[in-house]
PDB file of N, CA, C and O in Angstrom:
ATOM      1  N   MET A   1      58.907 115.156 119.610  1.00  0.00           N
ATOM      2  CA  MET A   1      59.035 114.285 118.394  1.00  0.00           C
ATOM      3  C   MET A   1      59.758 113.565 118.221  1.00  0.00           C
ATOM      4  O   MET A   1      60.914 113.988 118.230  1.00  0.00           O
ATOM      5  N   ASN A   2      59.560 112.122 117.971  1.00  0.00           N
ATOM      6  CA  ASN A   2      60.152 110.527 118.137  1.00  0.00           C
ATOM      7  C   ASN A   2      60.122 109.964 116.589  1.00  0.00           C
ATOM      8  O   ASN A   2      59.195 109.355 116.055  1.00  0.00           O
ATOM      9  N   VAL A   3      61.275 110.299 116.065  1.00  0.00           N
ATOM     10  CA  VAL A   3      61.862 109.522 114.760  1.00  0.00           C
ATOM     11  C   VAL A   3      61.916 108.227 115.110  1.00  0.00           C
ATOM     12  O   VAL A   3      62.334 107.993 116.244  1.00  0.00           O
ATOM     13  N   ARG A   4      61.567 107.229 114.355  1.00  0.00           N
ATOM     14  CA  ARG A   4      62.120 106.008 113.892  1.00  0.00           C
ATOM     15  C   ARG A   4      62.021 105.407 112.767  1.00  0.00           C
ATOM     16  O   ARG A   4      61.009 105.315 112.073  1.00  0.00           O
ATOM     17  N   ILE A   5      63.302 104.888 112.514  1.00  0.00           N
ATOM     18  CA  ILE A   5      63.690 104.557 111.252  1.00  0.00           C
ATOM     19  C   ILE A   5      64.518 103.129 111.541  1.00  0.00           C
ATOM     20  O   ILE A   5      65.437 102.963 112.343  1.00  0.00           O
ATOM     21  N   ASP A   6      63.948 102.215 110.698  1.00  0.00           N
ATOM     22  CA  ASP A   6      63.653 101.038 110.661  1.00  0.00           C
ATOM     23  C   ASP A   6      64.841 100.792 109.212  1.00  0.00           C
ATOM     24  O   ASP A   6      64.922 101.623 108.307  1.00  0.00           O
ATOM     25  N   ILE A   7      65.829  99.269 109.263  1.00  0.00           N
ATOM     26  CA  ILE A   7      66.779  99.212 108.316  1.00  0.00           C
ATOM     27  C   ILE A   7      66.831  97.693 108.103  1.00  0.00           C
ATOM     28  O   ILE A   7      67.115  97.047 109.112  1.00  0.00           O
ATOM     29  N   GLU A   8      66.656  97.150 107.212  1.00  0.00           N
ATOM     30  CA  GLU A   8      66.387  95.926 107.525  1.00  0.00           C
ATOM     31  C   GLU A   8      67.899  95.613 106.621  1.00  0.00           C
ATOM     32  O   GLU A   8      68.187  96.382 105.704  1.00  0.00           O
ATOM     33  N   CYS A   9      68.509  94.831 106.846  1.00  0.00           N
ATOM     34  CA  CYS A   9      69.816  94.720 105.570  1.00  0.00           C
ATOM     35  C   CYS A   9      70.713  93.219 106.879  1.00  0.00           C
ATOM     36  O   CYS A   9      70.409  92.765 107.982  1.00  0.00           O
ATOM     37  N   THR A  10      71.905  92.960 105.828  1.00  0.00           N
ATOM     38  CA  THR A  10      72.766  91.369 106.853  1.00  0.00           C
ATOM     39  C   THR A  10      73.546  92.761 107.307  1.00  0.00           C
ATOM     40  O   THR A  10      73.437  93.925 106.923  1.00  0.00           O
ATOM     41  N   PRO A  11      74.517  92.011 108.460  1.00  0.00           N
ATOM     42  CA  PRO A  11      75.816  92.938 108.774  1.00  0.00           C
ATOM     43  C   PRO A  11      76.850  93.391 107.619  1.00  0.00           C
ATOM     44  O   PRO A  11      77.654  94.311 107.471  1.00  0.00           O
ATOM     45  N   GLU A  12      76.533  92.568 107.073  1.00  0.00           N
ATOM     46  CA  GLU A  12      77.626  92.365 106.247  1.00  0.00           C
ATOM     47  C   GLU A  12      77.446  94.344 105.313  1.00  0.00           C
ATOM     48  O   GLU A  12      78.276  95.238 105.149  1.00  0.00           O
ATOM     49  N   GLU A  13      76.080  94.233 104.976  1.00  0.00           N
ATOM     50  CA  GLU A  13      75.218  95.705 104.436  1.00  0.00           C
ATOM     51  C   GLU A  13      75.526  96.524 105.313  1.00  0.00           C
ATOM     52  O   GLU A  13      76.078  97.542 104.897  1.00  0.00           O
ATOM     53  N   PHE A  14      75.372  96.443 106.324  1.00  0.00           N
ATOM     54  CA  PHE A  14      75.225  97.583 107.665  1.00  0.00           C
ATOM     55  C   PHE A  14      76.959  98.314 107.518  1.00  0.00           C
ATOM     56  O   PHE A  14      77.379  99.467 107.416  1.00  0.00           O
ATOM     57  N   LYS A  15      77.387  97.410 107.555  1.00  0.00           N
ATOM     58  CA  LYS A  15      79.366  97.798 107.592  1.00  0.00           C
ATOM     59  C   LYS A  15      79.263  98.416 106.319  1.00  0.00           C
ATOM     60  O   LYS A  15      79.141  99.623 106.527  1.00  0.00           O
ATOM     61  N   GLU A  16      79.252  98.176 105.089  1.00  0.00           N
ATOM     62  CA  GLU A  16      78.920  98.803 104.076  1.00  0.00           C
ATOM     63  C   GLU A  16      78.948  99.935 104.067  1.00  0.00           C
ATOM     64  O   GLU A  16      79.839 100.773 103.934  1.00  0.00           O
ATOM     65  N   LEU A  17      77.216  99.970 104.319  1.00  0.00           N
ATOM     66  CA  LEU A  17      76.613 101.389 104.915  1.00  0.00           C
ATOM     67  C   LEU A  17      77.512 102.695 105.702  1.00  0.00           C
ATOM     68  O   LEU A  17      77.722 103.820 105.249  1.00  0.00           O
ATOM     69  N   PHE A  18      77.982 102.074 107.126  1.00  0.00           N
ATOM     70  CA  PHE A  18      78.513 102.544 108.151  1.00  0.00           C
ATOM     71  C   PHE A  18      79.961 102.631 108.395  1.00  0.00           C
ATOM     72  O   PHE A  18      80.585 103.438 109.084  1.00  0.00           O
ATOM     73  N   ILE A  19      80.277 101.860 107.848  1.00  0.00           N
ATOM     74  CA  ILE A  19      81.924 102.102 108.174  1.00  0.00           C
ATOM     75  C   ILE A  19      82.676 101.907 107.030  1.00  0.00           C
ATOM     76  O   ILE A  19      82.314 101.396 105.971  1.00  0.00           O
ATOM     77  N   PRO A  20      83.837 102.395 107.360  1.00  0.00           N
ATOM     78  CA  PRO A  20      84.346 102.856 105.639  1.00  0.00           C
ATOM     79  C   PRO A  20      84.844 101.512 105.026  1.00  0.00           C
ATOM     80  O   PRO A  20      84.907 100.558 105.801  1.00  0.00           O
ATOM     81  N   SER A  21      84.980 101.440 104.533  1.00  0.00           N
ATOM     82  CA  SER A  21      85.999  99.570 103.534  1.00  0.00           C
ATOM     83  C   SER A  21      86.953 100.088 103.150  1.00  0.00           C
ATOM     84  O   SER A  21      87.302 101.237 103.420  1.00  0.00           O
ATOM     85  N   GLU A  22      87.554  99.251 102.410  1.00  0.00           N
ATOM     86  CA  GLU A  22      88.847  99.775 101.699  1.00  0.00           C
ATOM     87  C   GLU A  22      88.833 100.670 100.402  1.00  0.00           C
ATOM     88  O   GLU A  22      89.788 101.339 100.010  1.00  0.00           O
ATOM     89  N   LYS A  23      87.531 100.572  99.768  1.00  0.00           N
ATOM     90  CA  LYS A  23      87.191 101.081  98.342  1.00  0.00           C
ATOM     91  C   LYS A  23      87.071 102.831  99.287  1.00  0.00           C
ATOM     92  O   LYS A  23      87.716 103.823  98.948  1.00  0.00           O
ATOM     93  N   GLN A  24      86.247 102.784 100.278  1.00  0.00           N
ATOM     94  CA  GLN A  24      85.459 104.262 100.757  1.00  0.00           C
ATOM     95  C   GLN A  24      86.930 104.723 101.236  1.00  0.00           C
ATOM     96  O   GLN A  24      87.185 105.764 100.630  1.00  0.00           O
ATOM     97  N   ALA A  25      88.166 104.305 102.215  1.00  0.00           N
ATOM     98  CA  ALA A  25      89.383 104.816 102.968  1.00  0.00           C
ATOM     99  C   ALA A  25      90.174 105.363 101.142  1.00  0.00           C
ATOM    100  O   ALA A  25      90.516 106.464 100.709  1.00  0.00           O
ATOM    101  N   GLU A  26      90.185 104.122 100.598  1.00  0.00           N
ATOM    102  CA  GLU A  26      90.947 104.817  99.141  1.00  0.00           C
ATOM    103  C   GLU A  26      90.768 105.997  98.426  1.00  0.00           C
ATOM    104  O   GLU A  26      91.570 106.865  98.078  1.00  0.00           O
ATOM    105  N   PHE A  27      88.648 105.772  98.152  1.00  0.00           N
ATOM    106  CA  PHE A  27      88.388 107.458  97.117  1.00  0.00           C
ATOM    107  C   PHE A  27      88.680 108.675  97.909  1.00  0.00           C
ATOM    108  O   PHE A  27      88.896 109.781  97.414  1.00  0.00           O
ATOM    109  N   ALA A  28      88.668 108.217  99.980  1.00  0.00           N
ATOM    110  CA  ALA A  28      88.833 109.577 100.868  1.00  0.00           C
ATOM    111  C   ALA A  28      89.707 110.450 100.656  1.00  0.00           C
ATOM    112  O   ALA A  28      89.737 111.679 100.589  1.00  0.00           O
ATOM    113  N   ALA A  29      91.173 108.720 100.457  1.00  0.00           N
ATOM    114  CA  ALA A  29      92.411 109.767 100.189  1.00  0.00           C
ATOM    115  C   ALA A  29      92.158 110.393  99.092  1.00  0.00           C
ATOM    116  O   ALA A  29      92.080 111.615  98.967  1.00  0.00           O
ATOM    117  N   SER A  30      91.948 109.151  97.820  1.00  0.00           N
ATOM    118  CA  SER A  30      92.330 109.879  96.525  1.00  0.00           C
ATOM    119  C   SER A  30      91.493 111.525  96.696  1.00  0.00           C
ATOM    120  O   SER A  30      92.179 112.547  96.676  1.00  0.00           O
ATOM    121  N   PHE A  31      90.029 111.585  96.852  1.00  0.00           N
ATOM    122  CA  PHE A  31      89.831 112.648  97.056  1.00  0.00           C
ATOM    123  C   PHE A  31      90.584 113.941  98.049  1.00  0.00           C
ATOM    124  O   PHE A  31      90.532 115.116  97.685  1.00  0.00           O
ATOM    125  N   GLN A  32      91.059 113.644  98.932  1.00  0.00           N
ATOM    126  CA  GLN A  32      91.813 114.785  99.601  1.00  0.00           C
ATOM    127  C   GLN A  32      92.694 114.904  98.913  1.00  0.00           C
ATOM    128  O   GLN A  32      92.630 115.908  98.204  1.00  0.00           O
ATOM    129  N   GLN A  33      93.766 114.137  98.759  1.00  0.00           N
ATOM    130  CA  GLN A  33      95.014 114.560  97.812  1.00  0.00           C
ATOM    131  C   GLN A  33      94.101 115.168  96.365  1.00  0.00           C
ATOM    132  O   GLN A  33      94.414 116.356  96.433  1.00  0.00           O
ATOM    133  N   ALA A  34      93.369 115.079  95.383  1.00  0.00           N
ATOM    134  CA  ALA A  34      92.947 115.979  94.378  1.00  0.00           C
ATOM    135  C   ALA A  34      92.340 117.482  94.984  1.00  0.00           C
ATOM    136  O   ALA A  34      92.442 118.531  94.348  1.00  0.00           O
ATOM    137  N   MET A  35      91.933 117.412  95.829  1.00  0.00           N
ATOM    138  CA  MET A  35      91.872 118.772  97.257  1.00  0.00           C
ATOM    139  C   MET A  35      92.510 119.617  97.136  1.00  0.00           C
ATOM    140  O   MET A  35      92.206 120.713  96.666  1.00  0.00           O
ATOM    141  N   MET A  36      93.403 119.306  97.492  1.00  0.00           N
ATOM    142  CA  MET A  36      94.831 119.779  97.841  1.00  0.00           C
ATOM    143  C   MET A  36      96.134 120.154  96.480  1.00  0.00           C
ATOM    144  O   MET A  36      97.005 120.997  96.268  1.00  0.00           O
ATOM    145  N   LYS A  37      95.625 119.058  95.894  1.00  0.00           N
ATOM    146  CA  LYS A  37      96.383 120.002  94.732  1.00  0.00           C
ATOM    147  C   LYS A  37      96.038 120.896  94.017  1.00  0.00           C
ATOM    148  O   LYS A  37      96.753 121.588  93.291  1.00  0.00           O
ATOM    149  N   GLY A  38      94.336 120.973  94.249  1.00  0.00           N
ATOM    150  CA  GLY A  38      94.018 122.198  93.359  1.00  0.00           C
ATOM    151  C   GLY A  38      93.947 123.134  94.128  1.00  0.00           C
ATOM    152  O   GLY A  38      93.853 124.283  93.696  1.00  0.00           O
ATOM    153  N   MET A  39      93.984 122.780  95.796  1.00  0.00           N
ATOM    154  CA  MET A  39      94.030 124.185  96.119  1.00  0.00           C
ATOM    155  C   MET A  39      95.232 125.002  96.177  1.00  0.00           C
ATOM    156  O   MET A  39      95.321 126.229  96.138  1.00  0.00           O
ATOM    157  N   GLN A  40      96.435 123.835  96.308  1.00  0.00           N
ATOM    158  CA  GLN A  40      97.992 124.648  95.872  1.00  0.00           C
ATOM    159  C   GLN A  40      98.060 125.299  94.637  1.00  0.00           C
ATOM    160  O   GLN A  40      98.590 126.389  94.421  1.00  0.00           O
ATOM    161  N   GLN A  41      97.436 124.496  93.762  1.00  0.00           N
ATOM    162  CA  GLN A  41      97.765 125.339  92.161  1.00  0.00           C
ATOM    163  C   GLN A  41      97.171 126.247  92.436  1.00  0.00           C
ATOM    164  O   GLN A  41      97.887 127.243  92.340  1.00  0.00           O
ATOM    165  N   ALA A  42      95.788 126.569  92.873  1.00  0.00           N
ATOM    166  CA  ALA A  42      94.926 128.364  92.958  1.00  0.00           C
ATOM    167  C   ALA A  42      95.879 128.510  93.859  1.00  0.00           C
ATOM    168  O   ALA A  42      96.269 129.457  93.176  1.00  0.00           O
ATOM    169  N   MET A  43      96.323 128.495  94.375  1.00  0.00           N
ATOM    170  CA  MET A  43      97.479 129.569  95.359  1.00  0.00           C
ATOM    171  C   MET A  43      98.262 129.762  94.863  1.00  0.00           C
ATOM    172  O   MET A  43      98.600 130.931  95.047  1.00  0.00           O
ATOM    173  N   LEU A  44      99.201 128.988  93.901  1.00  0.00           N
ATOM    174  CA  LEU A  44     100.216 130.054  93.702  1.00  0.00           C
ATOM    175  C   LEU A  44      99.245 130.537  92.017  1.00  0.00           C
ATOM    176  O   LEU A  44      99.600 131.620  91.551  1.00  0.00           O
ATOM    177  N   ASP A  45      98.429 129.977  91.433  1.00  0.00           N
ATOM    178  CA  ASP A  45      98.109 130.954  90.455  1.00  0.00           C
ATOM    179  C   ASP A  45      97.681 132.324  91.337  1.00  0.00           C
ATOM    180  O   ASP A  45      98.324 133.324  91.020  1.00  0.00           O
ATOM    181  N   SER A  46      96.940 132.455  92.124  1.00  0.00           N
ATOM    182  CA  SER A  46      96.552 133.874  92.448  1.00  0.00           C
ATOM    183  C   SER A  46      98.090 134.493  92.747  1.00  0.00           C
ATOM    184  O   SER A  46      98.509 135.404  92.034  1.00  0.00           O
ATOM    185  N   MET A  47      98.938 133.924  93.887  1.00  0.00           N
ATOM    186  CA  MET A  47     100.246 134.274  93.900  1.00  0.00           C
ATOM    187  C   MET A  47     101.218 134.890  92.934  1.00  0.00           C
ATOM    188  O   MET A  47     102.064 135.754  93.168  1.00  0.00           O
ATOM    189  N   GLN A  48     100.832 134.057  91.388  1.00  0.00           N
ATOM    190  CA  GLN A  48     101.604 135.025  90.760  1.00  0.00           C
ATOM    191  C   GLN A  48     100.805 135.930  90.206  1.00  0.00           C
ATOM    192  O   GLN A  48     100.947 137.118  89.912  1.00  0.00           O
ATOM    193  N   GLU A  49     100.250 135.435  90.147  1.00  0.00           N
ATOM    194  CA  GLU A  49      99.082 137.270  89.505  1.00  0.00           C
ATOM    195  C   GLU A  49      99.187 138.695  90.368  1.00  0.00           C
ATOM    196  O   GLU A  49      99.318 139.815  89.874  1.00  0.00           O
ATOM    197  N   THR A  50      99.110 138.409  91.587  1.00  0.00           N
ATOM    198  CA  THR A  50      98.907 139.367  92.608  1.00  0.00           C
ATOM    199  C   THR A  50     100.991 139.756  92.078  1.00  0.00           C
ATOM    200  O   THR A  50     101.334 140.906  91.805  1.00  0.00           O
ATOM    201  N   PHE A  51     101.648 138.992  92.062  1.00  0.00           N
ATOM    202  CA  PHE A  51     102.871 139.818  91.725  1.00  0.00           C
ATOM    203  C   PHE A  51     103.466 140.532  91.044  1.00  0.00           C
ATOM    204  O   PHE A  51     104.250 141.462  91.233  1.00  0.00           O
ATOM    205  N   LYS A  52     102.687 139.619  89.480  1.00  0.00           N
ATOM    206  CA  LYS A  52     102.704 140.633  88.119  1.00  0.00           C
ATOM    207  C   LYS A  52     101.857 141.857  88.119  1.00  0.00           C
ATOM    208  O   LYS A  52     102.204 142.761  87.359  1.00  0.00           O
ATOM    209  N   GLN A  53     100.750 142.028  88.891  1.00  0.00           N
ATOM    210  CA  GLN A  53     100.028 143.052  89.104  1.00  0.00           C
ATOM    211  C   GLN A  53     101.023 143.643  89.777  1.00  0.00           C
ATOM    212  O   GLN A  53     101.652 144.475  89.124  1.00  0.00           O
ATOM    213  N   GLN A  54     101.447 143.418  91.183  1.00  0.00           N
ATOM    214  CA  GLN A  54     102.415 144.506  91.579  1.00  0.00           C
ATOM    215  C   GLN A  54     103.731 144.826  91.102  1.00  0.00           C
ATOM    216  O   GLN A  54     104.179 145.882  91.551  1.00  0.00           O
ATOM    217  N   PHE A  55     104.670 144.014  90.091  1.00  0.00           N
ATOM    218  CA  PHE A  55     105.958 144.711  90.257  1.00  0.00           C
ATOM    219  C   PHE A  55     106.106 144.305  88.285  1.00  0.00           C
ATOM    220  O   PHE A  55     107.086 144.041  87.589  1.00  0.00           O
ATOM    221  N   ASN A  56     105.136 144.390  88.077  1.00  0.00           N
ATOM    222  CA  ASN A  56     105.159 144.531  86.237  1.00  0.00           C
ATOM    223  C   ASN A  56     105.412 145.655  85.866  1.00  0.00           C
ATOM    224  O   ASN A  56     104.415 146.371  85.953  1.00  0.00           O
ATOM    225  N   PRO A  57     106.843 146.486  85.246  1.00  0.00           N
ATOM    226  CA  PRO A  57     107.192 147.195  85.232  1.00  0.00           C
ATOM    227  C   PRO A  57     106.712 148.084  83.460  1.00  0.00           C
ATOM    228  O   PRO A  57     106.809 149.302  83.316  1.00  0.00           O
ATOM    229  N   PHE A  58     106.338 147.343  82.590  1.00  0.00           N
ATOM    230  CA  PHE A  58     105.725 147.404  81.709  1.00  0.00           C
ATOM    231  C   PHE A  58     104.242 147.952  81.456  1.00  0.00           C
ATOM    232  O   PHE A  58     103.776 148.552  80.488  1.00  0.00           O
ATOM    233  N   GLY A  59     103.560 147.468  82.871  1.00  0.00           N
ATOM    234  CA  GLY A  59     102.416 147.876  83.112  1.00  0.00           C
ATOM    235  C   GLY A  59     101.423 148.934  83.574  1.00  0.00           C
ATOM    236  O   GLY A  59     101.713 149.889  82.853  1.00  0.00           O
ATOM    237  N   PRO A  60     100.779 149.180  84.078  1.00  0.00           N
ATOM    238  CA  PRO A  60     100.020 150.640  84.510  1.00  0.00           C
ATOM    239  C   PRO A  60     100.319 149.885  86.032  1.00  0.00           C
ATOM    240  O   PRO A  60     100.115 148.748  86.458  1.00  0.00           O
ATOM    241  N   GLY A  61     101.024 151.370  86.724  1.00  0.00           N
ATOM    242  CA  GLY A  61     101.927 150.925  87.708  1.00  0.00           C
ATOM    243  C   GLY A  61     100.363 151.066  88.579  1.00  0.00           C
ATOM    244  O   GLY A  61      99.288 150.669  88.127  1.00  0.00           O
ATOM    245  N   ARG A  62     100.623 151.910  90.284  1.00  0.00           N
ATOM    246  CA  ARG A  62      99.612 152.049  91.167  1.00  0.00           C
ATOM    247  C   ARG A  62     100.453 152.949  91.847  1.00  0.00           C
ATOM    248  O   ARG A  62     101.611 152.783  92.231  1.00  0.00           O
ATOM    249  N   GLY A  63      99.620 154.044  91.956  1.00  0.00           N
ATOM    250  CA  GLY A  63      99.346 155.644  92.719  1.00  0.00           C
ATOM    251  C   GLY A  63      99.530 156.488  91.855  1.00  0.00           C
ATOM    252  O   GLY A  63      99.887 157.656  92.009  1.00  0.00           O
ATOM    253  N   GLY A  64      99.295 155.933  90.906  1.00  0.00           N
ATOM    254  CA  GLY A  64      99.713 157.575  89.366  1.00  0.00           C
ATOM    255  C   GLY A  64     100.891 157.304  88.921  1.00  0.00           C
ATOM    256  O   GLY A  64     101.723 158.156  88.609  1.00  0.00           O
ATOM    257  N   ARG A  65     101.062 155.948  88.854  1.00  0.00           N
ATOM    258  CA  ARG A  65     102.477 156.062  88.248  1.00  0.00           C
ATOM    259  C   ARG A  65     102.444 155.657  86.708  1.00  0.00           C
ATOM    260  O   ARG A  65     103.530 155.186  86.372  1.00  0.00           O
ATOM    261  N   GLU A  66     101.428 155.707  85.584  1.00  0.00           N
ATOM    262  CA  GLU A  66     100.868 155.291  84.715  1.00  0.00           C
ATOM    263  C   GLU A  66     101.912 156.402  83.094  1.00  0.00           C
ATOM    264  O   GLU A  66     101.588 156.230  81.919  1.00  0.00           O
TER     265      GLU A  66
END
């Protein structure tokens, strides 16, 4: 099976489609920073919740110490 796709565009348009420009690189960097910040916050929240559940002296305990 052969597939052929013809794309009509200028060299500048081709560069915009297939080669990252300043705006695309800036967007990728911003996206990566936002993603890392979100992942770090989710991990911290999860760790804090786990810590609270395991070491809360006022809540129900584990292993039958209720």
